[in-house]
KEMAR-183915 format. One record per residue (C-alpha): residue in three letters; residue number from 1; x, y, z. Coordinates in pm, whole numbers, plus 50000, padded with zeros to 5 digits. Layout:
  lolum  lovex     c1     c2     c3
    ALA    NUM      X      Y      Z
...
This chain:
  lolum  lovex     c1     c2     c3
    UNK      1  49999  49992  49992
    UNK      2  50126  50362  49942
    UNK      3  50241  50546  50247
    UNK      4  49998  50775  50448
    UNK      5  50088  51143  50445
    UNK      6  50261  51135  50791
    UNK      7  50482  50833  50714
    UNK      8  50845  50862  50613
    UNK      9  50843  50880  50239
    UNK     10  51160  50674  50208
    UNK     11  50986  50376  50349
    UNK     12  50766  50150  50118
    UNK     13  50587  49839  50201
    UNK     14  50559  49575  49940
    UNK     15  50420  49213  49960
    UNK     16  50774  49091  49958
    UNK     17  50881  49315  50253
    UNK     18  50959  49660  50353
    UNK     19  51207  49886  50193
    UNK     20  51388  50177  50295
    UNK     21  51525  50422  50036
    UNK     22  51694  50752  50028
    UNK     23  51639  51111  49891
    UNK     24  51853  51195  49580
    UNK     25  51839  51521  49421
    UNK     26  51472  51589  49543
    UNK     27  51345  51257  49440
    UNK     28  51323  50932  49637
    UNK     29  51532  50633  49499
    UNK     30  51528  50263  49607
    UNK     31  51825  50068  49504
    UNK     32  51885  49702  49445
    UNK     33  51530  49571  49490
    UNK     34  51491  49221  49415
    UNK     35  51241  49126  49149
    UNK     36  51333  48747  49104
    UNK     37  51524  48493  49286
    UNK     38  51912  48497  49258
    UNK     39  51982  48283  48945
    UNK     40  52240  48088  49127
    UNK     41  52341  47704  49175
    UNK     42  52087  47497  49001
    UNK     43  51889  47813  48890
    UNK     44  52198  47910  48665
    UNK     45  52044  47891  48311
    UNK     46  51698  47843  48421
    UNK     47  51409  48088  48375
    UNK     48  51357  48365  48635
    UNK     49  51178  48240  48949
    UNK     50  50980  48441  49214
    UNK     51  51172  48599  49496
    UNK     52  51107  48463  49835
    UNK     53  51091  48813  50006
    UNK     54  51249  48928  50330
    UNK     55  51183  48997  50682
    UNK     56  51234  49330  50848
    UNK     57  51341  49645  50666
    UNK     58  51552  49597  50364
    UNK     59  51820  49868  50300
    UNK     60  51771  50000  49952
    UNK     61  52005  50287  49967
    UNK     62  52303  50124  49786
    UNK     63  52332  49981  49427
    UNK     64  52344  49601  49413
    UNK     65  52596  49400  49206
    UNK     66  52577  49428  48818
    UNK     67  52548  49125  48614
    UNK     68  52881  48939  48564
    UNK     69  53064  49069  48250
    UNK     70  53405  49143  48113
    UNK     71  53577  49444  48259
    UNK     72  53870  49640  48159
    UNK     73  54023  49902  48404
    UNK     74  54011  50252  48253
    UNK     75  53716  50143  48011
    UNK     76  53708  50197  47647
    UNK     77  53812  50483  47427
    UNK     78  53433  50567  47321
    UNK     79  53221  50523  47635
    UNK     80  53492  50492  47889
    UNK     81  53336  50165  48029
    UNK     82  53003  50037  48031
    UNK     83  52988  49850  48360
    UNK     84  53202  49823  48666
    UNK     85  53252  49614  48979
    UNK     86  53103  49471  49193
    UNK     87  52974  49190  48964
    UNK     88  52770  48895  49101
    UNK     89  52515  48628  48978
    UNK     90  52284  48756  49238
    UNK     91  52202  49052  49026
    UNK     92  51815  49024  48948
    UNK     93  51749  49363  49094
    UNK     94  51606  49699  48989
    UNK     95  51625  50069  49095
    UNK     96  51320  50297  49129
    UNK     97  51324  50692  49130
    UNK     98  51000  50857  49221
    UNK     99  50902  51197  49308
    UNK    100  50692  51054  49600
    UNK    101  50582  50715  49710
    UNK    102  50213  50827  49735
    UNK    103  49894  50741  49548
    UNK    104  49940  50986  49251
    UNK    105  49965  50704  48985
    UNK    106  50218  50878  48775
    UNK    107  50349  50733  48431
    UNK    108  50619  50481  48449
    UNK    109  50941  50460  48239
    UNK    110  51122  50128  48249
    UNK    111  51472  50151  48106
    UNK    112  51647  49839  47974
    UNK    113  52022  49908  47918
    UNK    114  52193  49773  47592
    UNK    115  52581  49666  47576
    UNK    116  52582  49412  47300
    UNK    117  52432  49141  47502
    UNK    118  52762  49136  47701
    UNK    119  52786  49454  47912
    UNK    120  52590  49721  48111
    UNK    121  52396  49766  48414
    UNK    122  52080  49931  48519
    UNK    123  52261  50109  48798
    UNK    124  52518  50290  48587
    UNK    125  52504  50664  48666
    UNK    126  52440  50765  48323
    UNK    127  52114  50566  48343
    UNK    128  51992  50729  48663
    UNK    129  51620  50798  48654
    UNK    130  51659  51106  48866
    UNK    131  51624  51346  48596
    UNK    132  51317  51187  48440
    UNK    133  51152  51159  48759
    UNK    134  51226  51518  48855
    UNK    135  51165  51685  48524
    UNK    136  50867  51481  48411
    UNK    137  50696  51372  48731
    UNK    138  50749  51016  48618
    UNK    139  50826  50694  48826
    UNK    140  51143  50539  48653
    UNK    141  51252  50184  48684
    UNK    142  51598  50049  48562
    UNK    143  51673  49688  48567
    UNK    144  51958  49442  48591
    UNK    145  51921  49119  48398
    UNK    146  52159  48834  48301
    UNK    147  52395  48897  47989
    UNK    148  52670  48737  47831
    UNK    149  52691  48352  47867
    UNK    150  52477  48360  48180
    UNK    151  52191  48523  47996
    UNK    152  52231  48425  47638
    UNK    153  52381  48084  47616
    UNK    154  52150  47858  47462
    UNK    155  52142  47508  47623
    UNK    156  51932  47319  47385
    UNK    157  51581  47190  47425
    UNK    158  51671  46935  47684
    UNK    159  51878  47175  47874
    UNK    160  52216  47004  47843
    UNK    161  52373  47197  47554
    UNK    162  52338  46928  47290
    UNK    163  51974  46974  47165
    UNK    164  51692  46730  47131
    UNK    165  51522  46755  46794
    UNK    166  51227  46550  46926
    UNK    167  51187  46731  47249
    UNK    168  50889  46894  47389
    UNK    169  51035  47236  47395
    UNK    170  51132  47233  47769
    UNK    171  51227  47566  47913
    UNK    172  51393  47717  47610
    UNK    173  51667  47966  47619
    UNK    174  51673  48365  47631
    UNK    175  51711  48369  48013
    UNK    176  51764  48739  47978
    UNK    177  51401  48754  47840
    UNK    178  51262  48557  48138
    UNK    179  51441  48808  48368
    UNK    180  51278  49099  48215
    UNK    181  50940  48944  48204
    UNK    182  50983  48904  48563
    UNK    183  51072  49258  48610
    UNK    184  50765  49363  48414
    UNK    185  50537  49152  48640
    UNK    186  50704  49323  48934
    UNK    187  50629  49657  48815
    UNK    188  50265  49564  48743
    UNK    189  50222  49436  49094
    UNK    190  50437  49675  49303
    UNK    191  50478  50018  49128
    UNK    192  50144  50178  49267
    UNK    193  50327  50162  49614
    UNK    194  50600  50395  49459
    UNK    195  50340  50648  49326
    UNK    196  50323  50481  48965
    UNK    197  50046  50390  48743
    UNK    198  50052  50010  48656
    UNK    199  49841  50092  48366
    UNK    200  50066  50352  48197
    UNK    201  50409  50197  48154
    UNK    202  50651  50280  47884
    UNK    203  50949  50049  47815
    UNK    204  51248  50197  47667
    UNK    205  51580  50059  47560
    UNK    206  51885  50121  47364
    UNK    207  52076  49883  47114
    UNK    208  52059  49537  47264
    UNK    209  51811  49696  47514
    UNK    210  51583  49803  47211
    UNK    211  51578  49463  47104
    UNK    212  51480  49362  47446
    UNK    213  51204  49618  47442
    UNK    214  51062  49504  47104
    UNK    215  51062  49138  47234
    UNK    216  50871  49233  47535
    UNK    217  50624  49456  47355
    UNK    218  50516  49151  47130
    UNK    219  50541  48864  47393
    UNK    220  50202  48709  47468
    UNK    221  50290  48717  47860
    UNK    222  50308  49112  47852
    UNK    223  49962  49181  47711
    UNK    224  49827  49470  47906
    UNK    225  50163  49549  48073
    UNK    226  50292  49784  47820
    UNK    227  50142  50089  47679
    UNK    228  50432  50250  47495
    UNK    229  50783  50161  47385
    UNK    230  51095  50375  47294
    UNK    231  51342  50197  47070
    UNK    232  51680  50380  47046
    UNK    233  51918  50230  46795
    UNK    234  51790  49888  46773
    UNK    235  52000  49651  46576
    UNK    236  51695  49483  46420
    UNK    237  51950  49383  46120
    UNK    238  52094  49116  46308
    UNK    239  52025  48774  46184
    UNK    240  51891  48570  46497
    UNK    241  51963  48211  46498
    UNK    242  51732  47935  46547
    UNK    243  51811  47636  46786
    UNK    244  52032  47422  46547
    UNK    245  52257  47731  46439
    UNK    246  52280  47844  46796
    UNK    247  52388  47493  46929
    UNK    248  52695  47519  46718
    UNK    249  52800  47850  46907
    UNK    250  52709  47665  47246
    UNK    251  52935  47380  47148
    UNK    252  53225  47605  47072
    UNK    253  53167  47793  47421
    UNK    254  53160  47452  47602
    UNK    255  53487  47377  47452
    UNK    256  53633  47712  47543
    UNK    257  53508  47659  47897
    UNK    258  53664  47321  47910
    UNK    259  53321  47151  47996
    UNK    260  53136  46869  47844
    UNK    261  52787  46985  47922
    UNK    262  52570  47234  48106
    UNK    263  52576  47041  48436
    UNK    264  52955  47076  48433
    UNK    265  52931  47444  48336
    UNK    266  52695  47501  48658
    UNK    267  52959  47413  48895
    UNK    268  53225  47653  48735
    UNK    269  53271  47998  48900
    UNK    270  53134  48276  48713
    UNK    271  53454  48456  48636
    UNK    272  53553  48138  48434
    UNK    273  53247  48153  48234
    UNK    274  53285  48531  48139
    UNK    275  53658  48442  48034
    UNK    276  53526  48165  47800
    UNK    277  53288  48425  47647
    UNK    278  53583  48645  47568
    UNK    279  53719  48344  47349
    UNK    280  53392  48329  47178
    UNK    281  53433  48686  47048
    UNK    282  53754  48579  46856
    UNK    283  53573  48278  46713
    UNK    284  53267  48450  46589
    UNK    285  53422  48800  46452
    UNK    286  53377  48852  46076
    UNK    287  53546  49137  45885
    UNK    288  53295  49416  45815
    UNK    289  53054  49303  46068
    UNK    290  52966  49414  46413
    UNK    291  53070  49126  46654
    UNK    292  52812  48956  46849
    UNK    293  52932  48636  47034
    UNK    294  52594  48610  47215
    UNK    295  52262  48668  47047
    UNK    296  51884  48612  47125
    UNK    297  51771  48278  47002
    UNK    298  51455  48224  46832
    UNK    299  51391  47903  47036
    UNK    300  51004  47874  46960
    UNK    301  50960  47848  47326
    UNK    302  51034  48201  47509
    UNK    303  51085  48381  47158
    UNK    304  50882  48258  46842
    UNK    305  51002  48527  46602
    UNK    306  51230  48814  46547
    UNK    307  51150  49101  46780
    UNK    308  51098  49347  46516
    UNK    309  50833  49138  46357
    UNK    310  50651  49113  46695
    UNK    311  50580  49483  46663
    UNK    312  50377  49443  46340
    UNK    313  50062  49270  46481
    UNK    314  49868  49127  46760
    UNK    315  49866  49307  47105
    UNK    316  50171  49520  47003
    UNK    317  49981  49679  46712
    UNK    318  49806  49915  46952
    UNK    319  50130  50003  47139
    UNK    320  50266  50363  47084
    UNK    321  50600  50345  46931
    UNK    322  50909  50573  46898
    UNK    323  51204  50453  46704
    UNK    324  51528  50624  46612
    UNK    325  51898  50587  46510
    UNK    326  52205  50784  46512
    UNK    327  52352  50913  46161
    UNK    328  52677  50725  46203
    UNK    329  52586  50415  46424
    UNK    330  52873  50199  46315
    UNK    331  53135  50455  46391
    UNK    332  53121  50335  46752
    UNK    333  53289  50013  46672
    UNK    334  53483  50090  46360
    UNK    335  53587  50459  46327
    UNK    336  53880  50424  46590
    UNK    337  54014  50070  46449
    UNK    338  54322  50139  46264
    UNK    339  54289  49800  46072
    UNK    340  53944  49925  45941
    UNK    341  54093  50271  45877
    UNK    342  54332  50095  45614
    UNK    343  54051  49920  45434
    UNK    344  54082  49907  45056
    UNK    345  53810  49990  44805
    UNK    346  53833  49614  44681
    UNK    347  53775  49489  45043
    UNK    348  53464  49716  45090
    UNK    349  53318  49607  44759
    UNK    350  53372  49256  44844
    UNK    351  53178  49311  45164
    UNK    352  52902  49502  44982
    UNK    353  52883  49201  44754
    UNK    354  52781  48989  45043
    UNK    355  52459  49178  45068
    UNK    356  52384  49310  44726
    UNK    357  52536  49041  44501
    UNK    358  52864  49090  44305
    UNK    359  52694  49248  44002
    UNK    360  52541  49531  44206
    UNK    361  52843  49583  44449
    UNK    362  53024  49861  44242
    UNK    363  52716  50061  44203
    UNK    364  52620  50049  44562
    UNK    365  52965  50151  44642
    UNK    366  52933  50457  44419
    UNK    367  52612  50536  44573
    UNK    368  52744  50551  44928
    UNK    369  53033  50755  44794
    UNK    370  52809  51018  44631
    UNK    371  52625  51045  44967
    UNK    372  52936  51130  45152
    UNK    373  53174  51334  44927
    UNK    374  53540  51265  45000
    UNK    375  53448  50934  45174
    UNK    376  53726  50678  45244
    UNK    377  53655  50296  45175
    UNK    378  53624  50276  45555
    UNK    379  53352  50541  45558
    UNK    380  53154  50351  45297
    UNK    381  53178  50070  45514
    UNK    382  53065  50210  45828
    UNK    383  52776  50377  45627
    UNK    384  52673  50035  45497
    UNK    385  52689  49875  45837
    UNK    386  52485  50160  46003
    UNK    387  52216  50093  45707
    UNK    388  52211  49731  45738
    UNK    389  52209  49689  46107
    UNK    390  52008  49988  46229
    UNK    391  51888  50262  45992
    UNK    392  51707  50054  45719
    UNK    393  51555  49791  45943
    UNK    394  51410  50068  46159
    UNK    395  51274  50233  45849
    UNK    396  51113  49911  45740
    UNK    397  50939  49886  46067
    UNK    398  50804  50227  46042
    UNK    399  50690  50170  45693
    UNK    400  50517  49869  45796
    UNK    401  50349  50007  46095
    UNK    402  50233  50305  45886
    UNK    403  50079  50079  45626
    UNK    404  49898  49876  45887
    UNK    405  49761  50202  46046
    UNK    406  49983  50201  46345
    UNK    407  50248  50472  46282
    UNK    408  50558  50523  46475
    UNK    409  50745  50851  46579
    UNK    410  51076  50845  46390
    UNK    411  51401  51038  46457
    UNK    412  51758  51053  46368
    UNK    413  52024  51195  46597
    UNK    414  52274  51403  46385
    UNK    415  52484  51588  46614
    UNK    416  52840  51481  46560
    UNK    417  53094  51481  46843
    UNK    418  53426  51664  46793
    UNK    419  53602  51412  47006
    UNK    420  53890  51214  46808
    UNK    421  53903  51478  46551
    UNK    422  53533  51428  46466
    UNK    423  53598  51063  46362
    UNK    424  53322  50922  46547
    UNK    425  53046  51142  46389
    UNK    426  52703  51102  46533
    UNK    427  52799  50744  46667
    UNK    428  52608  50476  46836
    UNK    429  52535  50565  47204
    UNK    430  52595  50948  47144
    UNK    431  52221  51039  47208
    UNK    432  52208  50872  47560
    UNK    433  52327  51160  47774
    UNK    434  52103  51391  47552
    UNK    435  51803  51174  47630
    UNK    436  51877  51163  48002
    UNK    437  51991  51519  48013
    UNK    438  52259  51428  48275
    UNK    439  52601  51510  48126
    UNK    440  52736  51542  48483
    UNK    441  52698  51158  48504
    UNK    442  52885  51103  48170
    UNK    443  53201  51289  48274
    UNK    444  53408  50966  48216
    UNK    445  53291  50918  47862
    UNK    446  53572  51025  47592
    UNK    447  53320  51051  47317
    UNK    448  53173  51377  47466
    UNK    449  53483  51567  47472
    UNK    450  53466  51914  47288
    UNK    451  53091  51945  47261
    UNK    452  52987  52315  47294
    UNK    453  52783  52346  47624
    UNK    454  52526  52563  47470
    UNK    455  52450  52343  47171
    UNK    456  52481  52024  47393
    UNK    457  52240  52169  47648
    UNK    458  51996  52313  47412
    UNK    459  51963  51986  47215
    UNK    460  51931  51770  47550
    UNK    461  51660  51997  47669
    UNK    462  51466  51929  47342
    UNK    463  51516  51555  47357
    UNK    464  51483  51496  47715
    UNK    465  51127  51682  47705
    UNK    466  51022  51499  47395
    UNK    467  51080  51163  47576
    UNK    468  50907  51279  47879
    UNK    469  50589  51394  47670
    UNK    470  50588  51071  47489
    UNK    471  50597  50875  47813
    UNK    472  50312  51074  47947
    UNK    473  50101  51113  47640
    UNK    474  50225  50908  47357
    UNK    475  50305  51219  47161
    UNK    476  50665  51362  47196
    UNK    477  50558  51702  47090
    UNK    478  50628  52000  47342
    UNK    479  50633  52381  47317
    UNK    480  51015  52384  47248
    UNK    481  51008  52140  46962
    UNK    482  50917  52190  46577
    UNK    483  50595  52006  46496
    UNK    484  50678  51641  46489
    UNK    485  50423  51428  46292
    UNK    486  50416  51064  46293
    UNK    487  50588  50881  46019
    UNK    488  50356  50784  45726
    UNK    489  50422  50649  45380
    UNK    490  50319  50988  45233
    UNK    491  50556  51230  45404
    UNK    492  50780  51002  45600
    UNK    493  50835  51269  45865
    UNK    494  51158  51215  46075
    UNK    495  51278  51438  46341
    UNK    496  51632  51554  46293
    UNK    497  51814  51610  46622
    UNK    498  52117  51823  46567
    UNK    499  52241  52171  46665
    UNK    500  51919  52287  46490
    UNK    501  51632  52056  46566
    UNK    502  51411  51998  46243
    UNK    503  51132  51795  46125
    UNK    504  51230  51663  45770
    UNK    505  51036  51458  45517
    UNK    506  51206  51117  45416
    UNK    507  51514  51213  45601
    UNK    508  51681  50862  45535
    UNK    509  51520  50817  45176
    UNK    510  51851  50755  45008
    UNK    511  51931  50458  45239
    UNK    512  51561  50334  45223
    UNK    513  51563  50337  44841
    UNK    514  51907  50173  44813
    UNK    515  51795  49886  45023
    UNK    516  51471  49830  44851
    UNK    517  51341  49580  44759
    UNK    518  51414  49355  45061
    UNK    519  51224  49153  45305
    UNK    520  50983  49355  45535
    UNK    521  51197  49279  45850
């Protein structure tokens, strides 16, 4: 029950037990709240189970451990790191920010972090829900879930890593998805105690988190749980494997881990499992493709189709959708790599041929070259990867939803960063601090170096308020934004977020036409 007016606003009583949070910048935050049982011991590689609750008052003032993942001291040259110790398998917790734990029934924003399915945490400072709670009068939830081998390893239908073609489906895979489903059920059952409206929930995610968001939106077990979704840079161009294809990857992982089956893996310390995942990176890398050692699996049990397809019908047809991408998504992974900088035209033409065929490859290269005067082969390659993995699949979803009478709000983030002599452009992840409008929490991130504060802050205000408006109403328009119309097949309106924010018709038309015809999703 919500707290009566005279009660301490940092204390909330839930069916699972009592929580004590803390005041943070004018809002109340509850950290490391369990939403499912710790997935340890025999529950490793099992679907999320209900949490047993606790007695007494649970301290909710400190972040809990993040999901186990690879960690490099000092971080990477773009983000400066995307997850830091402590790590532990007992990680199925969430954080809640609220203006007040009362009965106001505020709109709820659930944030799902990305990270290539192998990194990240809902408790990263950059993903703090404080600004959204404060500026939008929202209740914000960020979640931790299993990633890397602990969340994405597919054990096979019989659960031992070798498959069973005649099995009954068993528990399937996609343990990350079972975690997120459990978190959404927790929100439905508990968020009113934090001042939130369980019937007005927006799920938002970026990159891998946007794939999660789409999978949740179209899942039969979330009907009635999600009203809106925000899909930031979803890599819908990923070719997601079925069980047979993924079991080859599982076998390779078992060999790297020195184990004969999943039962043996269940006894291994988690640092050994994470280390073996690093070996899978090397085995699965392909020149000119974004490396993804772990992926969602279309197992026909927990996931019956590509998450992008799930947004085209059924219960998801009535969900409000915002979708967008950054102009140079692929620069995040390739622009600072000296090996790719030295790519030749012949190498890039050969890579284009893998998508368009050898006869069309030269013409496609020329089209990309025209679109970016002075482009090096590496620039053509990065634009191709951006289109294949992010921009074009997002456009196809927008087109399909528009044709079905369920239009989306589409955007492109165009502001380039001056960091690294401008080589990153408007790279993957660059929109995140603008959306959250909390640059003080991103001071560790090299990719923000050199941004002019006036431009930076003005764009952040426009984006942050648009996200708030969408969460509250399903319409991102606000008084300080040019008129933003939904994407339709007539005008194809797309909001361009740059130093000057502009709504443009068919902003990504050249990419859309170059990659047409093609499968819908």
